[in-house]
N, C-alpha and C positions, 0 to 999 in steps of 0.2 A: 504494500500500500504506500510505496514511496511517493507516488504522484497524486495521492488522494487528497481531496479538499477536506480539511478537518475542522470540526467545530469545537473550539475550546468551551469552557464553561459558559461563555457568552460570545456570540459571534461579534466581530468588530462592527462598529457603527459607521455607516457611510458619512463622510464629512463633506459639507458643502465645498464645491470646487476641487475635491480630490477624487473621490470614487465615482465620478460622473462620466460614464461611457459616452463619448462623442459630444458631451456637453461641457466643454471647458468654459470658463467665465466669459470669454469673448463671444462664443457661439450662443450661449444662453442670453447674453445681453442683446445680441442681434434679434433673437427670437422674441424677447420681451418688447423690443422696439417695434417689431412687426405687429405684435399683439396690440400695442398702444395705438398704432396707426391703422388698425383694422386692415392690414395688408391681406390680400387674397390667399397667400400661403398660410398665414395664421388662421384665417377664417375656415379654410379647408381642414386643417388639423383639429381645430376646436369642434367643428361640426362632427367630425368622425368620433372624437372623444365623447362628445355629448350623446351621440347615438349609442355608443357602448354603455354609457351610464344607464340607459333605458332598458338594457338587456340583463337577463339573469345569467349566471355562470352555470353552465351545464356540467354534470359529472363527465369524466373522460369517456369518450367513445370514439372509435376511429372514424366513423361517419354518422350521418343522421342529424346534422345540425338544422335547427329551425331559424327563421329570420329574427326571432325574438330572444335568441340566446348567444352567448359567447361560448364557443366550444373549440375543441381541438382541430376539427376539420382537416383539410388536406395537409398531412405531414406536420401538423402543429401550427399551420399558418394562421388559424383562427386565434390561437393564443398569442402568437407573434404580433399580429396586427393590433389586438387589444392592448397588449403591454406597451407597444410603441406609442400609440396615440394617447392613451390614458396617462402614461408616464410623462410624456412631453407636456401634456396639458397641466399636470400637477407641477412640474418644474417651472413652467412659465407663469401660472396663475397662483400657485400655492393653495388652490381650492381643495379642501380635505376630501370631498366626495370622489375626486379622481383617484387619490391615494387609497381610499377605502375600497374602490372597485378593483384596483390592482391587488390589494391584499386578498380580496375574495378570490380573484383569479389564481394567485399564487397558491392559496390553500387547495384549490381544486386541482392544480397541477401537481402538487406534492402528494395528494391522497393516494393515487394508484400505487406508488412505490412503497407506501407504508404497509400495504398488504402483499407486496411481492410482485405486483403487476408492473413490469418494465416496458410494456407496449408503447407508452408515449415516446420512448426513446429507441426501442428495439425494432419497431416496425421498419420493414424494408432495409434490414441490415444496418440500422442506425441513421438513416437519412434524416429523420426528424431532429437529430442533434443540432442541425444547422438553425432550426427555427426555435425549438423548445429551449435549448441552452441559451440562445440570445434573448428570448423573452424573459427568462429568469434573471439574466444579467441586467437587462434594463429595469426590470421590476425592483431588483435589489438596489441597484445604483441610484435609481431615480426616486424611489419611495421607501427604501429600506429603513430609513430613520424613523418611519411611522409604524414599523412592524413590531408586534409583541414578540417576546422571547420564544414562545412556542412555535410561531410561524417560522421564525429564523431557523430553529432547530429542525423542523419538518422539511423545509426547503433544502437546507444543507445536507440532511440525511438522504434526501432524494437525489441530490447532485452526486453524492458519494456512490450511491447504488448505480446511478446512470453511468458514472465514470468507470466503475468496476466492470459493468457489462460491456461498455464500449471497448475497454482495453482487452477484455477476454474474448468477446464475441462479435464486436462490430466489424464493419466492412474492412477488409484487409487485415484483421487481427491476426490471421495466420501468416502474415508476411507476404502473402501473394496478392498482388494488386495489378489489375489491368492486363493480365496475360491473355493472349488470344485463346478463346475457348474456355476461359475460367468463369 
């Protein structure tokens, strides 16, 4: 487990301006200026985030999403989109309802691994690691300072399980990649 993400007694807290993936202070200031100016870029982001606020977070299922739910959908892209827009909206506005919806989403994302179900990451030889892992990273970096301790523990334990699966079973885990006929 030399490369495993570990959770000490308490997970580290994201600090403003430090653990912010793709949102350095300059970029965040630009986004806030766009919001203040009602720039079309910001209006689009906020509209998408506001739409996600109206949806319930569905339990994990590979398919079968309705228009009124945030769900895993194609390779985790439903989770990815929700985490992106809700997290950005929280960072720009500081509105607690955006962070609350991200917390709800992260809890739903972590739940399958608690019971040993690694399908959110193991589907299609680990392809969803591209979307699911990124969604968790955005969720934590952009709203993690609002998470209760148990959610942090649950999410980090899921990340550990996902990492272990990817290392042992994920695409090219056997060292063979991209060979003709493989």
